[in-house]
C-alpha positions in Angstrom: -3.8 -1.4 6.1 -5.0 2.6 7.7 -2.5 4.4 9.5 -3.2 3.2 12.9 -1.4 6.7 14.7 -0.7 9.5 13.8 2.3 11.7 16.6 3.2 15.4 16.9 6.4 16.5 17.5 6.3 20.5 18.3 9.4 21.0 17.6 12.2 19.0 16.3 13.9 18.0 19.1 11.2 15.9 20.3 10.9 14.2 17.5 11.7 10.4 17.2 11.4 9.2 13.1 12.5 5.4 12.9 10.2 3.6 11.5 7.5 6.8 10.5 6.1 8.1 7.6 7.4 12.1 8.8 5.6 15.0 7.4 8.4 18.2 8.4 5.9 22.0 8.6 7.0 25.2 8.3 4.2 26.7 7.7 5.6 30.1 8.0 7.6 30.0 4.9 10.0 27.2 4.5 7.5 24.0 3.3 4.4 26.5 1.7 7.0 27.7 -0.5 8.7 23.8 -0.9 4.9 23.2 -1.7 4.3 26.0 -4.0 7.7 25.4 -6.0 6.3 21.9 -6.4 2.9 23.1 -7.4 4.0 24.7 -10.0 6.4 22.1 -12.0 10.5 22.4 -9.8 12.3 19.0 -10.4 14.9 18.7 -7.4 14.6 20.4 -4.1 17.7 20.4 -2.1 17.4 21.5 1.9 20.5 23.1 3.3 21.4 23.3 6.8 22.8 26.6 6.5 23.4 29.9 4.5 26.9 28.4 3.4 25.9 25.3 3.4 23.0 26.4 0.4 26.0 28.8 -1.6 28.9 26.4 -1.3 26.0 23.4 -2.9 24.3 26.2 -5.3 28.2 25.8 -6.8 28.8 22.4 -6.7 26.0 21.7 -8.8 26.9 24.7 -11.2 30.3 22.9 -11.5 28.6 19.8 -12.3 26.2 21.6 -15.3 22.8 22.3 -13.0 21.3 25.6 -12.3 19.8 25.7 -9.5 18.1 28.4 -7.8 19.7 29.3 -4.1 16.7 30.0 -2.5 15.5 30.9 1.5 16.8 33.3 4.3 18.0 33.9 7.9 15.5 36.0 10.6 12.9 36.4 7.7 15.1 38.3 5.1 16.8 36.9 2.4 20.5 35.7 2.5 22.9 38.0 0.7 24.0 36.6 -2.0 20.8 34.6 -2.6 18.3 34.5 -6.2 15.3 34.4 -4.3 13.9 34.9 -0.5 11.5 32.9 1.3 8.3 34.0 -0.2 5.8 31.6 -1.4 3.6 34.5 -3.2 6.7 35.0 -5.6 7.1 31.9 -6.9 3.0 31.7 -7.0 4.0 35.2 -8.8 6.9 34.1 -11.7 5.9 33.2 -14.5 8.0 29.6 -14.3 9.4 28.5 -11.0 13.5 27.1 -10.7 13.2 23.9 -11.8 16.7 23.1 -9.7 16.3 24.7 -6.2 18.4 25.0 -3.0 16.7 26.1 -0.2 18.1 27.0 3.2 16.0 28.2 5.7 16.2 29.3 9.3 13.7 26.5 11.2 12.5 24.4 7.6 15.1 22.9 5.9 16.8 21.9 9.8 14.1 19.8 10.8 13.7 18.7 7.4 17.6 16.9 8.1 16.7 15.9 11.0 14.3 13.2 9.3 16.8 12.2 7.0 16.3 8.1 8.3 12.9 8.1 8.2 12.1 5.6 6.0 10.0 8.5 4.5 10.3 11.9 4.7 7.8 14.6 2.8 7.5 18.3 3.5 4.0 19.6 4.8 1.9 22.8 4.2 -1.9 23.6 3.9 -1.5 24.7 0.3 -1.0 20.9 -0.7 -1.9 18.8 2.1 -4.3 16.5 0.2 -1.8 15.1 -2.1 0.8 15.0 1.3 -2.5 12.6 2.8 -2.9 10.5 0.2 1.0 10.2 -0.3 1.6 9.1 3.7 -1.8 6.5 3.4 -0.1 4.7 0.3 3.1 4.6 2.6 1.0 2.6 5.0 2.6 3.3 8.1 2.3 5.5 11.5 2.9 9.2 11.4 5.1 11.9 12.9 4.1 15.0 11.8 7.4 17.4 12.4 6.7 21.1 13.8 10.2 23.1 13.2 9.3 25.2 15.6 11.1 28.4 16.2 14.3 28.9 17.7 14.2 25.0 18.5 10.9 25.7 20.5 7.4 24.9 20.0 5.7 27.3 17.5 1.7 28.8 17.3 1.7 28.4 13.4 3.2 24.8 12.7 1.5 23.4 16.1 -2.4 24.8 13.9 -0.9 23.6 10.7 -0.1 20.3 12.2 -3.8 20.0 13.6 -5.0 20.0 10.1 -3.0 17.1 9.1 -3.9 15.5 12.7 -7.3 15.8 12.0 -7.5 14.9 8.0 -5.5 11.6 9.5 -7.8 10.9 12.4 -10.9 11.4 9.7 -9.4 7.9 7.8 -8.9 6.6 11.6 -5.9 7.4 13.2 -5.2 7.7 17.0 -4.2 10.3 18.0 -1.5 10.7 20.0 -1.2 13.5 23.1 0.7 15.6 21.3 -1.8 15.5 18.5 -4.4 15.4 20.2 -3.4 19.2 21.9 -2.4 20.0 17.9 -5.7 19.2 16.7 -7.6 21.6 19.3 -5.8 24.3 18.2 -6.8 24.0 15.0 -9.9 23.3 15.5 -9.9 26.3 17.3 -9.1 28.5 14.8 -10.1 26.2 11.4 -12.8 29.0 10.5 -10.2 31.7 9.9 -6.9 29.7 9.8 -5.0 32.9 8.0 -5.9 35.0 10.7 -5.0 32.8 13.7 -1.6 32.2 11.9 -0.6 35.8 12.1 -2.0 36.1 15.0 1.0 33.9 15.9 4.2 35.1 17.0 5.6 34.1 14.1 3.2 35.5 11.9 3.4 38.9 13.7 6.9 39.2 12.9 6.4 38.1 8.9 3.5 40.7 8.6 5.6 43.6 11.0 8.4 42.9 7.8 5.5 43.1 5.2 4.7 40.0 4.5 1.3 39.9 5.6 0.2 38.9 1.8 1.6 35.5 2.1 1.0 34.7 5.2 -2.7 34.4 4.0 -1.7 32.2 1.1 0.0 30.4 3.7 -3.1 29.1 5.0 -4.3 28.4 1.8 -5.9 24.6 1.0 -5.1 22.4 -2.0 -3.6 25.0 -4.5 -1.2 22.2 -5.2 -1.9 18.5 -6.2 2.1 17.4 -5.5 4.1 15.9 -2.2 7.4 16.2 -2.3 10.0 13.3 -0.4 12.9 13.3 0.9 15.6 10.8 -0.8 19.2 10.6 -0.9 21.6 10.9 -4.6 24.8 11.1 -4.6 25.4 11.4 -1.1 22.9 14.8 -1.2 19.5 15.0 -0.1 17.2 16.1 -2.2 13.5 16.7 -2.1 11.4 15.0 -5.4 8.0 15.5 -6.8 5.6 12.2 -6.2 1.9 11.6 -7.3 -0.1 9.4 -5.6 -2.1 6.3 -7.0 -5.3 8.1 -6.3 -6.6 6.9 -2.5 -9.3 8.9 -1.3 -9.3 11.4 1.0 -12.1 14.0 1.8 -11.1 17.5 2.2 
């Protein structure tokens, strides 16, 4: 049975994940980092709500014999004590990415953790859009695209990225809700130069000012990776694991 409906929550506080597949977007940059890590071979990514939670979780994993890289940002910059920041470009350039990572960001990881009770929650970014859509189709439920937003409010960059996923799902026969139509319209107006549109958003402008223009462009890249990530709970801890599809045909 095809997906019947796709809705968009323009910020996490609008999300009602019960009974739906949730695609969580923080295109600038948390879910783009996660797409890069998964696409390059990471086997486990632990989302943390705060930087302190991230530091604690890394220490707990180390005590259990698991080495995890601590990645993330506060106000777009790497927090003290973290191994890496929140740059997909950095992870794309590494000879080898960490197999296990803990990720703590301002907007993205809290949005993901807010969807923990969904039947299926996945991170989503243009970098692995087709893989995410395939996994959503296989799950055979209505879809809620959850935008992480900025400071708990809707943000243009995530709305644009949400529109990309709405467009793909509508092509597969899903009916869009009102906010999904809004996101689709925003995306269709920007699709010819998504990188420029992301750079012109409030969040994009801040990242460009901080020297992350290459990251912003990278985050607009389509389908560089072919792995999605699903949120599960293991030993009481939320963790993203890579998932592969069964080959459902999805046009790009």
